[in-house]
C-alpha positions as CSV (number, residue, x, y, z in Angstrom):
1,S,201.5,161.0,89.8
2,R,197.9,162.1,90.5
3,C,195.2,159.5,91.2
4,E,192.6,159.0,88.6
5,P,189.4,160.8,89.4
6,G,187.1,158.7,91.5
7,N,184.4,159.2,94.1
8,T,186.7,161.6,96.0
9,M,186.7,164.1,93.2
10,S,183.0,164.8,93.7
11,L,183.8,166.0,97.2
12,G,186.5,168.3,95.9
13,V,189.3,166.0,97.2
14,E,192.3,165.1,95.1
15,F,195.0,162.6,96.3
16,I,198.6,162.3,95.2
17,D,200.0,158.7,95.1
18,I,203.2,158.6,97.1
19,T,203.4,154.8,97.3
20,K,206.6,154.5,95.3
21,A,208.2,157.3,97.3
22,L,207.3,155.7,100.6
23,A,208.5,152.3,99.4
24,K,211.8,153.7,98.4
25,A,212.3,155.6,101.6
26,S,211.3,152.7,103.9
27,A,213.7,150.3,102.1
28,A,216.6,152.5,103.4
29,L,215.3,152.6,107.0
30,P,216.5,150.4,109.8
31,V,214.1,148.5,112.0
32,G,212.4,150.8,114.5
33,Q,212.3,153.9,112.3
34,M,209.6,155.2,110.0
35,V,208.8,157.9,107.5
36,Q,206.6,160.6,109.1
37,T,205.5,164.2,108.9
38,E,206.0,166.9,111.5
39,A,202.4,166.6,112.5
40,F,202.6,162.9,113.2
41,S,201.3,161.9,116.7
42,L,200.3,158.8,118.7
43,F,196.7,159.2,117.5
44,E,197.8,158.7,113.9
45,A,200.0,155.7,115.0
46,M,197.0,154.0,116.5
47,S,194.9,154.7,113.5
48,A,197.5,153.1,111.3
49,V,197.3,149.9,113.4
50,E,193.5,149.9,113.2
51,I,193.0,150.6,109.5
52,G,192.5,147.4,107.6
53,N,192.4,145.2,110.7
54,P,189.1,143.3,110.5
55,K,188.9,143.2,114.3
56,M,189.3,147.0,114.7
57,D,188.2,148.5,111.4
58,A,184.5,148.1,110.9
59,A,184.7,148.9,107.2
60,A,187.3,146.2,106.7
61,S,185.2,143.4,108.4
62,A,184.2,140.7,106.0
63,T,180.7,139.3,106.0
64,P,180.7,136.5,108.6
65,L,180.1,133.0,107.3
66,S,177.1,131.1,108.5
67,V,177.4,127.8,110.4
68,D,176.4,125.9,107.3
69,Q,179.1,127.7,105.2
70,L,181.8,127.0,107.8
71,I,180.9,123.4,107.9
72,A,180.9,123.2,104.1
73,D,184.4,124.6,104.1
74,G,185.5,121.8,106.4
75,A,185.7,123.7,109.7
76,A,184.1,120.8,111.7
77,P,184.9,117.4,110.1
78,V,183.0,114.4,111.4
79,D,185.5,111.7,110.3
80,L,187.8,112.1,113.3
81,S,190.6,110.1,114.7
82,N,190.7,109.0,118.4
83,D,193.2,111.8,119.1
84,Q,191.0,114.4,117.4
85,V,187.9,113.3,119.4
86,L,189.9,113.6,122.6
87,A,191.1,117.0,121.6
88,V,187.6,118.3,120.9
89,I,186.4,116.9,124.3
90,D,189.3,118.5,126.1
91,R,188.6,121.9,124.4
92,L,184.9,121.7,125.3
93,L,185.8,121.0,128.9
94,A,188.0,124.1,128.9
95,M,185.3,126.2,127.4
96,E,182.7,124.9,129.8
97,A,185.0,125.8,132.7
98,T,185.5,129.2,131.3
99,W,181.7,129.7,131.1
100,H,181.4,128.7,134.8
101,H,183.9,131.5,135.6
102,G,181.7,134.2,134.1
103,A,182.2,134.2,130.3
104,A,179.4,134.0,127.9
105,L,178.1,130.8,126.4
106,A,178.3,132.4,122.9
107,Q,182.0,133.1,123.4
108,T,182.9,129.7,125.0
109,V,180.9,126.5,124.7
110,Y,178.9,127.5,121.6
111,T,181.9,128.6,119.6
112,S,182.2,124.9,118.8
113,L,180.4,124.0,115.5
114,Y,179.8,120.5,117.0
115,M,177.7,122.1,119.7
116,L,175.5,123.9,117.1
117,Q,174.9,120.9,114.9
118,P,175.3,117.7,117.0
119,D,173.2,115.6,114.7
120,R,176.1,115.4,112.2
121,L,178.1,113.3,114.6
122,E,175.5,110.6,115.2
123,G,176.6,108.2,112.5
124,S,180.3,108.7,112.3
125,C,181.3,109.6,115.8
126,P,178.8,108.5,118.4
127,L,181.0,109.1,121.4
128,L,181.6,112.7,120.6
129,A,177.9,113.1,119.7
130,A,177.0,111.7,123.2
131,Y,179.5,114.0,124.9
132,V,178.2,117.1,123.0
133,R,174.6,116.3,124.0
134,G,175.8,115.9,127.5
135,V,177.5,119.3,127.6
136,A,174.4,120.9,126.1
137,A,172.2,119.3,128.8
138,T,174.6,120.2,131.5
139,C,174.8,123.9,130.4
140,S,171.0,124.0,130.2
141,A,170.6,122.5,133.7
142,V,173.2,124.8,135.3
143,R,171.7,127.9,133.7
144,W,168.2,126.9,134.9
145,L,169.4,126.3,138.5
146,V,171.2,129.7,138.6
147,L,168.2,131.5,137.2
148,N,165.7,129.9,139.5
149,G,167.9,129.7,142.6
150,A,168.9,133.4,142.5
151,V,172.3,132.3,143.8
152,S,174.6,134.4,141.7
153,E,175.0,138.0,140.5
154,E,175.3,138.8,136.8
155,E,178.9,139.7,137.1
156,D,179.6,136.3,138.7
157,F,177.8,134.1,136.2
158,N,176.7,134.9,132.6
159,I,173.2,133.6,132.1
160,L,172.5,135.1,128.7
161,A,171.9,132.5,126.0
162,M,171.7,135.0,123.1
163,G,169.3,132.9,121.0
164,L,171.5,129.7,121.2
165,P,169.8,126.2,121.1
166,L,170.1,126.2,124.8
167,E,167.0,128.4,125.1
168,E,164.9,125.7,123.3
169,T,165.2,123.4,126.3
170,P,162.1,123.7,128.4
171,P,162.9,123.9,132.2
172,P,163.2,122.3,134.6
173,P,166.2,120.0,134.0
174,G,165.4,116.3,133.7
175,G,163.2,116.5,130.6
176,A,163.3,114.3,127.4
177,R,166.4,116.1,126.1
178,D,168.3,115.4,129.3
179,E,167.2,111.8,129.4
180,A,168.3,111.3,125.8
181,A,171.7,112.8,126.7
182,V,172.2,110.5,129.7
183,A,171.1,107.5,127.5
184,A,173.6,108.4,124.8
185,L,176.4,108.8,127.4
186,G,175.6,105.4,128.8
187,A,175.7,103.8,125.4
188,A,179.0,105.5,124.7
189,L,180.4,104.3,128.0
190,D,179.3,100.7,127.2
191,K,181.1,100.9,123.9
192,L,184.3,102.1,125.5
193,K,184.2,99.3,128.0
194,A,183.7,96.8,125.2
195,A,186.6,98.4,123.2
196,A,188.8,98.2,126.2
197,K,188.2,94.5,126.5
198,A,189.0,94.0,122.8
199,A,192.1,96.1,123.0
200,G,194.3,93.0,123.1
201,T,193.5,92.4,119.4
202,G,196.0,95.1,118.4
203,A,193.5,97.3,116.6
204,P,192.8,100.7,118.3
205,P,189.2,101.0,119.3
206,A,187.3,103.7,117.4
207,L,185.7,106.4,119.6
């Protein structure tokens, strides 16, 4: 059956719908075989893989969600269990190490929504809030040292911040933001020590 006239008709193009024929033919094919024309080549095969794949087909890419939209959809909950807090910290450690090995901040540490909006954690998860602020201060300090010390080539260490909150920290390290991060980490450590002493009560301490 011929397709209903659409935008293609104005270009002098007319398509024939062969969906049913292909479905019928493919149902009879074993794994590893396919329906193809004589002109089929590897180029067409790669195009078939790319078409409709949001990572490879620009026309199929959906509009990316903003940080606020992702958080509204529940992507970064703040009511976390102890295991979940430790999992986030472990992941941030891995991403920070990856950054130190040459990857970009925007593709490692700052893929975490907690890093982009740490204030959300203050009331419900102070330990993770302190750790997140510590990571931000550490990244800022390391980046400043590399920039001002001229101790690394660009292919060895990625100094680009790409507009992330990291750029808002005025150099050199040791400013008000860093002092606040150290104070928050100290308070979190004191809380953990107190929780460890009270662990004999049978109730797991909240992180």
